[in-house]
Kinemage of the C-alpha trace (Angstrom):
@kinemage 1
@onewidth
@group {chain A} dominant
@subgroup {mainchain}
@vectorlist {calphas} color= white
{ca met a 1} P -40.855 123.214 -1.236
{ca val a 2} L -44.452 122.008 -1.083
{ca lys a 3} L -45.908 120.962 2.281
{ca glu a 4} L -49.416 120.078 1.061
{ca tyr a 5} L -50.440 118.533 -2.260
{ca arg a 6} L -53.649 119.740 -3.858
{ca asn a 7} L -56.200 117.131 -4.819
{ca val a 8} L -57.626 118.955 -7.836
{ca phe a 9} L -60.013 116.094 -8.583
{ca lys a 10} L -61.526 116.454 -5.117
{ca glu a 11} L -61.833 120.213 -5.643
{ca ala a 12} L -63.716 119.398 -8.860
{ca gly a 13} L -66.283 117.385 -6.883
{ca tyr a 14} L -65.067 113.792 -7.174
{ca ser a 15} L -64.970 111.673 -4.021
{ca glu a 16} L -61.810 110.306 -2.404
{ca glu a 17} L -63.064 106.778 -3.038
{ca glu a 18} L -63.582 107.238 -6.758
{ca ile a 19} L -60.300 109.159 -7.118
{ca asp a 20} L -58.335 106.396 -5.390
{ca lys a 21} L -60.013 103.802 -7.579
{ca arg a 22} L -59.342 105.750 -10.753
{ca val a 23} L -55.641 106.239 -9.965
{ca asn a 24} L -55.139 102.593 -9.010
{ca asp a 25} L -57.125 101.306 -11.994
{ca thr a 26} L -55.109 103.487 -14.351
{ca phe a 27} L -51.850 102.073 -13.031
{ca glu a 28} L -53.107 98.504 -13.223
{ca met a 29} L -54.353 98.933 -16.790
{ca ile a 30} L -51.039 100.414 -17.930
{ca phe a 31} L -48.943 97.735 -16.254
{ca tyr a 32} L -51.154 94.640 -16.301
{ca gly a 33} L -54.302 95.295 -18.334
{ca ala a 34} L -55.256 94.050 -21.784
{ca asp a 35} L -53.571 97.105 -23.340
{ca ser a 36} L -50.549 97.088 -21.052
{ca phe a 37} L -47.171 98.094 -22.433
{ca phe a 38} L -45.184 96.756 -19.465
{ca ser a 39} L -43.701 93.263 -19.732
{ca met a 40} L -41.884 91.158 -17.158
{ca val a 41} L -39.022 89.181 -18.703
{ca asp a 42} L -38.495 87.042 -15.627
{ca glu a 43} L -38.888 87.476 -11.874
{ca thr a 44} L -36.284 90.247 -11.739
{ca met a 45} L -36.560 92.267 -14.959
{ca gly a 46} L -39.190 94.060 -16.996
{ca tyr a 47} L -39.493 96.782 -19.585
{ca ile a 48} L -41.902 99.384 -20.930
{ca glu a 49} L -42.371 99.283 -24.690
{ca asp a 50} L -42.928 102.274 -26.923
{ca thr a 51} L -45.783 100.619 -28.799
{ca gly a 52} L -45.702 103.208 -31.575
{ca asn a 53} L -42.073 102.476 -32.425
{ca asn a 54} L -41.717 98.890 -31.167
{ca asp a 55} L -38.697 99.601 -29.015
{ca val a 56} L -37.747 100.380 -25.421
{ca arg a 57} L -36.715 103.958 -24.700
{ca ser a 58} L -34.898 105.572 -21.808
{ca glu a 59} L -37.846 107.990 -21.722
{ca gly a 60} L -40.347 105.210 -21.072
{ca met a 61} L -38.172 103.266 -18.646
{ca ser a 62} L -37.517 106.348 -16.542
{ca tyr a 63} L -41.210 107.272 -16.698
{ca gly a 64} L -42.099 103.782 -15.525
{ca met a 65} L -39.695 104.099 -12.609
{ca met a 66} L -41.263 107.426 -11.623
{ca met a 67} L -44.761 105.926 -11.815
{ca thr a 68} L -43.826 102.901 -9.710
{ca val a 69} L -42.032 104.835 -6.978
{ca gln a 70} L -44.992 107.226 -6.723
{ca met a 71} L -47.342 104.230 -6.478
{ca asp a 72} L -45.096 102.423 -3.931
{ca arg a 73} L -44.533 99.467 -6.268
{ca lys a 74} L -40.968 98.425 -5.474
{ca lys a 75} L -41.059 95.119 -7.338
{ca glu a 76} L -41.898 96.803 -10.647
{ca phe a 77} L -39.451 99.633 -9.970
{ca asp a 78} L -36.571 97.226 -9.396
{ca ala a 79} L -37.551 95.171 -12.448
{ca leu a 80} L -37.395 98.257 -14.659
{ca trp a 81} L -34.129 99.468 -13.148
{ca thr a 82} L -32.493 96.035 -13.445
{ca trp a 83} L -33.440 95.800 -17.146
{ca thr a 84} L -32.259 99.362 -17.720
{ca lys a 85} L -28.850 98.774 -16.173
{ca lys a 86} L -28.357 95.493 -17.997
{ca tyr a 87} L -29.382 96.522 -21.492
{ca met a 88} L -29.341 100.329 -21.742
{ca tyr a 89} L -26.316 101.401 -19.710
{ca met a 90} L -23.219 102.198 -21.761
{ca ser a 91} L -20.012 101.268 -19.937
{ca glu a 92} L -17.614 102.169 -22.743
{ca gly a 93} L -17.264 104.492 -25.709
{ca val a 94} L -17.815 108.202 -26.070
{ca asn a 95} L -21.132 108.049 -24.177
{ca ser a 96} L -20.009 105.800 -21.342
{ca gly a 97} L -21.922 106.518 -18.152
{ca tyr a 98} L -25.140 107.338 -20.028
{ca phe a 99} L -28.048 105.162 -21.172
{ca ala a 100} L -28.821 104.269 -24.795
{ca trp a 101} L -32.026 106.062 -25.710
{ca ser a 102} L -33.427 103.231 -27.862
{ca val a 103} L -33.060 99.487 -27.329
{ca gly a 104} L -34.887 96.532 -28.828
{ca thr a 105} L -37.233 94.509 -26.663
{ca asp a 106} L -34.586 91.763 -26.830
{ca gly a 107} L -32.055 94.128 -25.230
{ca ser a 108} L -30.032 94.885 -28.369
{ca lys a 109} L -29.074 98.561 -28.656
{ca asn a 110} L -30.561 100.487 -31.569
{ca ala a 111} L -28.466 103.542 -30.752
{ca tyr a 112} L -25.370 104.384 -28.753
{ca gly a 113} L -26.384 107.883 -27.770
{ca pro a 114} L -28.438 109.136 -24.808
{ca ala a 115} L -31.541 111.325 -24.536
{ca pro a 116} L -31.184 113.651 -21.523
{ca asp a 117} L -34.827 113.499 -20.453
{ca gly a 118} L -34.283 109.842 -19.582
{ca glu a 119} L -31.276 110.603 -17.415
{ca glu a 120} L -32.997 113.326 -15.390
{ca phe a 121} L -36.048 111.120 -14.731
{ca phe a 122} L -33.831 108.153 -13.827
{ca ala a 123} L -31.953 110.262 -11.275
{ca met a 124} L -35.093 111.743 -9.717
{ca ala a 125} L -36.858 108.385 -9.480
{ca leu a 126} L -33.763 106.832 -7.884
{ca phe a 127} L -33.581 109.542 -5.226
{ca phe a 128} L -37.259 109.045 -4.422
{ca ala a 129} L -36.716 105.276 -4.208
{ca ser a 130} L -33.833 105.812 -1.803
{ca his a 131} L -35.944 108.024 0.451
{ca arg a 132} L -39.067 105.865 0.258
{ca trp a 133} L -37.576 102.384 0.534
{ca gly a 134} L -33.967 102.841 1.620
{ca asp a 135} L -30.749 102.027 -0.214
{ca gly a 136} L -29.708 98.475 -0.945
{ca glu a 137} L -26.582 96.880 -2.375
{ca gly a 138} L -25.045 97.224 -5.834
{ca ile a 139} L -27.342 98.842 -8.376
{ca tyr a 140} L -30.039 99.052 -5.692
{ca asn a 141} L -27.971 101.593 -3.778
{ca tyr a 142} L -30.370 104.073 -5.334
{ca ser a 143} L -28.930 107.331 -4.011
{ca lys a 144} L -25.400 106.435 -5.103
{ca glu a 145} L -26.650 105.509 -8.574
{ca ala a 146} L -28.475 108.845 -8.815
{ca lys a 147} L -25.470 110.862 -7.662
{ca asp a 148} L -23.095 109.053 -10.026
{ca leu a 149} L -25.431 109.609 -12.964
{ca leu a 150} L -25.847 113.323 -12.246
{ca his a 151} L -22.087 113.692 -11.849
{ca thr a 152} L -21.632 112.206 -15.319
{ca cys a 153} L -24.331 114.474 -16.760
{ca val a 154} L -22.543 117.573 -15.463
{ca his a 155} L -18.866 116.650 -15.771
{ca lys a 156} L -18.710 114.381 -18.821
{ca gly a 157} L -17.315 117.123 -21.047
{ca glu a 158} L -14.385 117.729 -18.720
{ca thr a 159} L -12.852 114.353 -19.529
{ca gly a 160} L -12.427 115.027 -23.253
{ca asn a 161} L -14.511 111.924 -23.941
{ca gly a 162} L -18.075 112.893 -24.856
{ca arg a 163} L -20.171 115.893 -23.840
{ca ser a 164} L -22.115 116.986 -20.807
{ca met a 165} L -25.917 116.944 -21.014
{ca trp a 166} L -26.186 120.502 -19.745
{ca asp a 167} L -24.449 123.396 -21.472
{ca glu a 168} L -21.591 124.471 -19.247
{ca asn a 169} L -22.098 128.180 -19.946
{ca asn a 170} L -25.871 128.700 -19.791
{ca tyr a 171} L -26.862 125.743 -17.536
{ca leu a 172} L -29.556 124.617 -20.001
{ca ile a 173} L -30.217 120.991 -20.900
{ca arg a 174} L -29.359 119.930 -24.447
{ca phe a 175} L -31.737 118.063 -26.741
{ca ile a 176} L -29.016 115.462 -27.209
{ca thr a 177} L -25.387 115.728 -26.195
{ca glu a 178} L -24.199 116.322 -29.771
{ca cys a 179} L -26.460 119.347 -30.335
{ca asp a 180} L -26.470 122.911 -29.085
{ca phe a 181} L -30.215 123.444 -28.946
{ca thr a 182} L -32.839 122.231 -26.517
{ca asp a 183} L -36.291 120.749 -26.009
{ca pro a 184} L -38.588 122.829 -23.771
{ca ser a 185} L -40.230 119.705 -22.360
{ca tyr a 186} L -36.875 118.539 -20.994
{ca his a 187} L -36.699 121.530 -18.632
{ca leu a 188} L -37.596 120.359 -15.103
{ca pro a 189} L -36.573 123.101 -12.647
{ca his a 190} L -38.543 121.366 -9.888
{ca phe a 191} L -36.226 118.369 -10.304
{ca tyr a 192} L -33.121 120.564 -10.315
{ca glu a 193} L -34.147 122.225 -7.038
{ca leu a 194} L -34.097 118.769 -5.450
{ca phe a 195} L -30.867 117.785 -7.193
{ca ser a 196} L -29.320 120.894 -5.597
{ca lys a 197} L -30.123 119.371 -2.199
{ca trp a 198} L -29.308 115.722 -2.869
{ca ala a 199} L -26.588 115.507 -5.559
{ca asn a 200} L -22.857 115.387 -4.791
{ca lys a 201} L -21.934 118.438 -2.736
{ca glu a 202} L -19.655 119.873 -5.418
{ca asp a 203} L -22.543 119.833 -7.933
{ca cys a 204} L -25.251 121.429 -5.789
{ca ser a 205} L -24.577 125.011 -6.909
{ca phe a 206} L -24.746 123.884 -10.538
{ca trp a 207} L -28.255 122.495 -10.069
{ca lys a 208} L -29.447 125.640 -8.316
{ca lys a 209} L -28.217 127.671 -11.289
{ca ala a 210} L -29.831 125.176 -13.689
{ca ala a 211} L -33.221 125.594 -11.985
{ca lys a 212} L -33.034 129.369 -12.287
{ca ala a 213} L -31.807 129.206 -15.895
{ca ser a 214} L -34.573 126.814 -16.956
{ca arg a 215} L -37.302 128.977 -15.467
{ca glu a 216} L -35.953 132.023 -17.273
{ca tyr a 217} L -35.651 130.022 -20.482
{ca leu a 218} L -39.241 128.755 -20.278
{ca lys a 219} L -40.495 132.332 -20.067
{ca lys a 220} L -38.935 132.881 -23.493
{ca ala a 221} L -39.983 129.554 -25.022
{ca cys a 222} L -43.683 129.773 -24.072
{ca his a 223} L -45.680 132.212 -26.196
{ca pro a 224} L -46.924 135.178 -24.108
{ca val a 225} L -50.470 134.965 -25.534
{ca thr a 226} L -51.149 131.284 -26.307
{ca gly a 227} L -48.883 129.624 -23.720
{ca leu a 228} L -47.745 127.214 -26.457
{ca asn a 229} L -44.113 126.236 -27.008
{ca pro a 230} L -42.232 124.531 -29.830
{ca glu a 231} L -40.997 120.967 -29.666
{ca tyr a 232} L -37.373 122.088 -30.039
{ca ser a 233} L -35.931 125.546 -29.573
{ca thr a 234} L -32.726 127.507 -29.482
{ca phe a 235} L -31.256 128.250 -26.088
{ca glu a 236} L -32.852 131.697 -26.462
{ca gly a 237} L -36.305 130.099 -26.646
{ca glu a 238} L -36.932 130.647 -30.361
{ca pro a 239} L -38.508 127.771 -32.335
{ca tyr a 240} L -35.799 125.587 -33.836
{ca tyr a 241} L -36.049 125.309 -37.619
{ca gly a 242} L -32.718 123.668 -38.390
{ca asp a 243} L -31.765 120.140 -39.421
{ca gln a 244} L -35.245 119.233 -40.697
{ca glu a 245} L -33.749 116.652 -43.042
{ca ile a 246} L -32.297 114.921 -39.986
{ca phe a 247} L -34.846 115.533 -37.239
{ca gly a 248} L -37.967 116.505 -39.177
{ca arg a 249} L -40.044 119.561 -38.326
{ca his a 250} L -40.158 120.527 -34.650
{ca asp a 251} L -40.899 124.258 -34.527
{ca trp a 252} L -44.603 123.722 -33.773
{ca tyr a 253} L -46.744 122.571 -30.833
{ca tyr a 254} L -46.602 118.820 -31.332
{ca ser a 255} L -45.893 115.630 -29.320
{ca asp a 256} L -42.867 116.467 -27.120
{ca ala a 257} L -44.200 119.988 -26.635
{ca tyr a 258} L -47.272 118.859 -24.697
{ca arg a 259} L -45.201 117.852 -21.695
{ca thr a 260} L -44.017 121.394 -21.049
{ca ile a 261} L -47.235 122.778 -19.578
{ca gly a 262} L -47.579 119.713 -17.357
{ca asn a 263} L -44.048 120.341 -16.091
{ca ile a 264} L -44.896 123.984 -15.444
{ca gly a 265} L -47.901 122.883 -13.408
{ca leu a 266} L -45.800 120.476 -11.350
{ca asp a 267} L -43.076 123.093 -10.841
{ca tyr a 268} L -45.734 125.415 -9.465
{ca gln a 269} L -47.124 122.682 -7.207
{ca trp a 270} L -43.778 121.597 -5.778
{ca cys a 271} L -41.917 124.889 -5.621
{ca lys a 272} L -44.484 127.684 -5.376
{ca asn a 273} L -43.211 128.777 -1.963
{ca asp a 274} L -39.712 129.200 -3.403
{ca leu a 275} L -40.563 130.594 -6.846
{ca val a 276} L -39.444 134.090 -7.746
{ca asp a 277} L -42.372 134.554 -10.126
{ca gly a 278} L -45.205 132.062 -9.616
{ca glu a 279} L -47.568 134.471 -11.376
{ca trp a 280} L -45.914 133.608 -14.684
{ca his a 281} L -46.785 129.935 -14.178
{ca gln a 282} L -50.414 130.866 -13.558
{ca lys a 283} L -50.596 133.203 -16.532
{ca thr a 284} L -49.025 130.698 -18.932
{ca ala a 285} L -51.314 127.884 -17.787
{ca asn a 286} L -54.342 130.165 -18.077
{ca asn a 287} L -53.332 131.273 -21.570
{ca leu a 288} L -52.884 127.716 -22.806
{ca gln a 289} L -56.243 126.614 -21.421
{ca val a 290} L -57.946 129.624 -23.006
{ca phe a 291} L -56.366 128.693 -26.330
{ca phe a 292} L -57.638 125.116 -26.226
{ca cys a 293} L -61.054 125.774 -24.690
{ca lys a 294} L -61.931 128.972 -26.546
{ca thr a 295} L -59.859 129.174 -29.742
{ca val a 296} L -59.706 125.457 -30.547
{ca gly a 297} L -62.924 124.619 -28.708
{ca asp a 298} L -64.587 121.322 -29.547
{ca cys a 299} L -62.473 120.704 -32.662
{ca asn a 300} L -60.402 117.550 -32.800
{ca arg a 301} L -56.970 117.985 -31.276
{ca gly a 302} L -54.506 118.979 -33.970
{ca val a 303} L -51.191 120.691 -34.596
{ca tyr a 304} L -50.564 124.388 -33.946
{ca thr a 305} L -47.911 126.984 -34.495
{ca val a 306} L -46.613 128.552 -31.314
{ca asp a 307} L -48.530 131.770 -32.004
{ca gly a 308} L -51.784 129.809 -32.302
{ca gln a 309} L -52.395 129.082 -35.971
{ca ile a 310} L -54.433 125.900 -36.355
{ca leu a 311} L -52.768 123.725 -38.988
{ca asp a 312} L -54.500 121.127 -41.134
{ca val a 313} L -52.692 118.278 -39.397
{ca ser a 314} L -54.083 115.838 -36.848
{ca ala a 315} L -52.353 115.341 -33.522
{ca leu a 316} L -50.438 112.090 -33.211
{ca his a 317} L -51.160 111.998 -29.473
{ca pro a 318} L -54.519 113.676 -28.795
{ca val a 319} L -55.064 112.070 -25.382
{ca ala a 320} L -51.702 113.441 -24.258
{ca ile a 321} L -52.961 116.958 -25.021
{ca val a 322} L -56.062 116.405 -22.879
{ca ala a 323} L -53.913 115.065 -20.010
{ca thr a 324} L -51.387 117.887 -19.969
{ca asn a 325} L -54.055 120.565 -20.427
{ca ala a 326} L -55.604 119.213 -17.250
{ca gln a 327} L -52.287 119.026 -15.396
{ca ala a 328} L -51.878 122.735 -16.145
{ca ser a 329} L -54.697 123.258 -13.630
{ca leu a 330} L -52.146 122.774 -10.848
{ca ala a 331} L -51.062 126.323 -11.703
{ca ser a 332} L -54.007 127.910 -13.528
{ca asn a 333} L -56.639 129.994 -11.778
{ca gly a 334} L -58.708 130.955 -14.813
{ca asp a 335} L -62.152 130.180 -16.145
{ca tyr a 336} L -61.182 126.955 -17.910
{ca ala a 337} L -59.224 125.093 -15.219
{ca leu a 338} L -62.218 123.023 -14.118
{ca gln a 339} L -63.319 122.344 -17.696
{ca cys a 340} L -59.913 120.897 -18.571
{ca val a 341} L -59.934 118.676 -15.480
{ca lys a 342} L -63.416 117.343 -16.216
{ca glu a 343} L -62.542 116.691 -19.873
{ca phe a 344} L -59.570 114.650 -18.724
{ca trp a 345} L -61.613 112.728 -16.143
{ca asp a 346} L -64.120 111.814 -18.867
{ca thr a 347} L -61.380 110.701 -21.296
{ca pro a 348} L -60.387 107.017 -21.194
{ca leu a 349} L -56.897 105.642 -21.621
{ca arg a 350} L -55.877 105.391 -25.240
{ca lys a 351} L -55.951 102.069 -27.068
{ca gly a 352} L -54.022 101.022 -30.169
{ca glu a 353} L -50.426 101.158 -31.256
{ca arg a 354} L -49.835 104.775 -30.195
{ca arg a 355} L -51.073 104.264 -26.641
{ca tyr a 356} L -47.651 104.308 -24.930
{ca tyr a 357} L -46.887 108.044 -25.005
{ca asp a 358} L -50.455 109.217 -24.413
{ca asn a 359} L -50.968 106.879 -21.497
{ca cys a 360} L -47.668 107.743 -19.821
{ca leu a 361} L -48.705 111.400 -19.733
{ca tyr a 362} L -52.183 110.278 -18.695
{ca met a 363} L -50.768 108.482 -15.654
{ca phe a 364} L -48.647 111.472 -14.669
{ca ala a 365} L -51.691 113.735 -14.878
{ca met a 366} L -53.681 111.258 -12.761
{ca leu a 367} L -50.956 111.316 -10.113
{ca ala a 368} L -50.534 115.087 -10.195
{ca leu a 369} L -54.215 116.042 -10.091
{ca ser a 370} L -54.961 113.588 -7.275
{ca gly a 371} L -52.119 114.969 -5.128
{ca arg a 372} L -50.132 111.760 -5.514
{ca tyr a 373} L -47.182 113.047 -7.591
{ca arg a 374} L -45.016 113.805 -4.587
{ca ile a 375} L -41.543 114.629 -3.392
{ca trp a 376} L -40.208 111.641 -1.470
């Protein structure tokens, strides 16, 4: 695993002082600024709101926990985790042991099903909290909470009550437990490598296999020329066209899909000494940056097919594209790596009702490119 973290901003010519200020200011604006989407309920609990959908999501709560542990903000971390356990955790029913993916800001559940990306971020953030701050009592025994959650994710289907979040045969994460397809942006092999070291002993081999399976899957899901990937795909990596009446269209490069290249960059950063084929990470990041800087160019960020057709649709989260294009520079070594980083540096946080998703990915890119998105 990584021993040194690149400060890509410093490599691009920015000073340590201005980088530190920018990272800290970004966190403060997201959590406490005029356009914050973090709210404290009382002295012990707080939540992150999806401002575009006016709810609280396991995605956002787990992202907030990852941000706060990386920034060494234990008070905010514990506030998010306390709210999550009180209002999102499901202690009974077919999905007991998981977290409801959508909850009202008043704590009332909008759904009684989980979204696996929340669970994997919860577990990773909890392990980091345990290593950075130490385990406490009850729900603040972070490592136990992480291990118990991962055990449920892997073994849930064995009980006959509900389904596991990872397919038992191919070791790939499901989009949701009820479905047998996946979301490329959910695939976090760099997390699974750490789970293989820190999860319950009987589950460690599973996570090692999951890391390998996800890397092989991503090679199929990411287009070999453009580097783009669909929002949802089959387990074989083909764009998923089914259930559009239920889920809408998700075979194109849109919203969820942006996270994938950022994940690939972080996988390269954290695991490059252990990767079988780090060259693929570099090539895919290079290809995606070429697509945006050369093919798309200065056009407004939009929607694209995986093979690179530019559709007459505007991106719902254009700032998120800029952020993840820049985070790809952790892996890329091509002509456009610096351009993507500078474009991101010159892009402000998003304002308005859709700011939540864009600014979460913005914060992750800030952490990653400053060398502050670390294994704890």
